[in-house]
C-alpha atoms as a printed R data frame, in Angstrom:
   type eleno elety resid chain resno       x      y       z
1  ATOM     1    CA   MET     A     1   0.000  0.000   0.000
2  ATOM     2    CA   LYS     A     2   2.941  2.336   0.465
3  ATOM     3    CA   SER     A     3   3.442  2.384  -3.296
4  ATOM     4    CA   PHE     A     4   0.026  4.024  -3.774
5  ATOM     5    CA   ARG     A     5   0.715  6.888  -1.352
6  ATOM     6    CA   PRO     A     6   2.068  9.341  -3.984
7  ATOM     7    CA   LEU     A     7  -0.927  8.581  -6.198
8  ATOM     8    CA   TRP     A     8  -3.324  9.213  -3.314
9  ATOM     9    CA   ILE     A     9  -1.611 12.521  -2.485
10 ATOM    10    CA   ALA     A    10  -1.767 13.605  -6.127
11 ATOM    11    CA   LEU     A    11  -5.464 12.712  -6.339
12 ATOM    12    CA   ARG     A    12  -6.283 14.702  -3.199
13 ATOM    13    CA   ALA     A    13  -4.292 17.683  -4.492
14 ATOM    14    CA   ALA     A    14  -6.099 17.541  -7.837
15 ATOM    15    CA   VAL     A    15  -9.527 17.429  -6.179
16 ATOM    16    CA   LEU     A    16  -8.631 20.322  -3.877
17 ATOM    17    CA   ALA     A    17  -7.231 22.412  -6.747
18 ATOM    18    CA   THR     A    18 -10.355 21.751  -8.824
19 ATOM    19    CA   ALA     A    19 -12.595 22.849  -5.963
20 ATOM    20    CA   VAL     A    20 -10.570 26.027  -5.421
21 ATOM    21    CA   PHE     A    21 -10.692 26.766  -9.164
22 ATOM    22    CA   TRP     A    22 -14.491 26.435  -9.365
23 ATOM    23    CA   VAL     A    23 -15.096 28.476  -6.206
24 ATOM    24    CA   ALA     A    24 -12.776 31.222  -7.449
25 ATOM    25    CA   LEU     A    25 -14.458 31.174 -10.856
26 ATOM    26    CA   PHE     A    26 -17.887 31.377  -9.204
27 ATOM    27    CA   ILE     A    27 -16.795 34.383  -7.132
28 ATOM    28    CA   VAL     A    28 -15.283 36.131 -10.157
29 ATOM    29    CA   ASN     A    29 -18.402 35.539 -12.254
30 ATOM    30    CA   ARG     A    30 -20.700 36.767  -9.476
31 ATOM    31    CA   SER     A    31 -18.629 39.939  -9.089
32 ATOM    32    CA   GLY     A    32 -19.192 40.716 -12.764
33 ATOM    33    CA   TRP     A    33 -15.518 40.973 -13.696
34 ATOM    34    CA   GLN     A    34 -14.563 39.646 -17.125
35 ATOM    35    CA   ALA     A    35 -11.106 39.400 -18.657
36 ATOM    36    CA   PRO     A    36 -10.594 40.749 -22.177
37 ATOM    37    CA   LEU     A    37 -11.265 38.365 -25.071
38 ATOM    38    CA   GLY     A    38 -13.123 35.928 -22.804
39 ATOM    39    CA   ALA     A    39  -9.973 34.820 -21.008
40 ATOM    40    CA   THR     A    40 -11.538 34.741 -17.542
41 ATOM    41    CA   GLU     A    41 -11.196 30.981 -17.035
42 ATOM    42    CA   PRO     A    42  -7.542 30.814 -18.161
43 ATOM    43    CA   VAL     A    43  -6.666 33.786 -15.934
44 ATOM    44    CA   VAL     A    44  -8.310 32.177 -12.898
45 ATOM    45    CA   PHE     A    45  -6.588 28.868 -13.715
46 ATOM    46    CA   PHE     A    46  -3.196 30.571 -13.970
47 ATOM    47    CA   VAL     A    47  -3.681 32.356 -10.635
48 ATOM    48    CA   VAL     A    48  -4.726 29.139  -8.858
49 ATOM    49    CA   PHE     A    49  -1.852 27.218 -10.482
50 ATOM    50    CA   PHE     A    50   0.708 29.893  -9.606
51 ATOM    51    CA   LEU     A    51  -0.477 30.120  -5.997
52 ATOM    52    CA   GLY     A    52  -0.291 26.326  -5.787
53 ATOM    53    CA   LEU     A    53   3.310 26.434  -6.958
54 ATOM    54    CA   LEU     A    54   4.127 29.063  -4.364
55 ATOM    55    CA   MET     A    55   2.512 26.968  -1.637
56 ATOM    56    CA   VAL     A    56   4.521 23.906  -2.598
57 ATOM    57    CA   GLY     A    57   7.733 25.904  -2.632
58 ATOM    58    CA   VAL     A    58   9.929 25.149  -5.601
59 ATOM    59    CA   LYS     A    59  13.310 24.044  -4.252
60 ATOM    60    CA   GLY     A    60  16.398 24.425  -6.350
């Protein structure tokens, strides 16, 4: 079962990131803000992705 631990962690992270994305998109849509050229969803995705990278902490 130890071999499935990374897969389980990745699945939980994906579910959490998806939930954060949809909640953020819901809030943005309810506020009435729209990105130019209909790029609202990609902008929200990029922000959630970038914040996720910052939370993980890229180590060099």
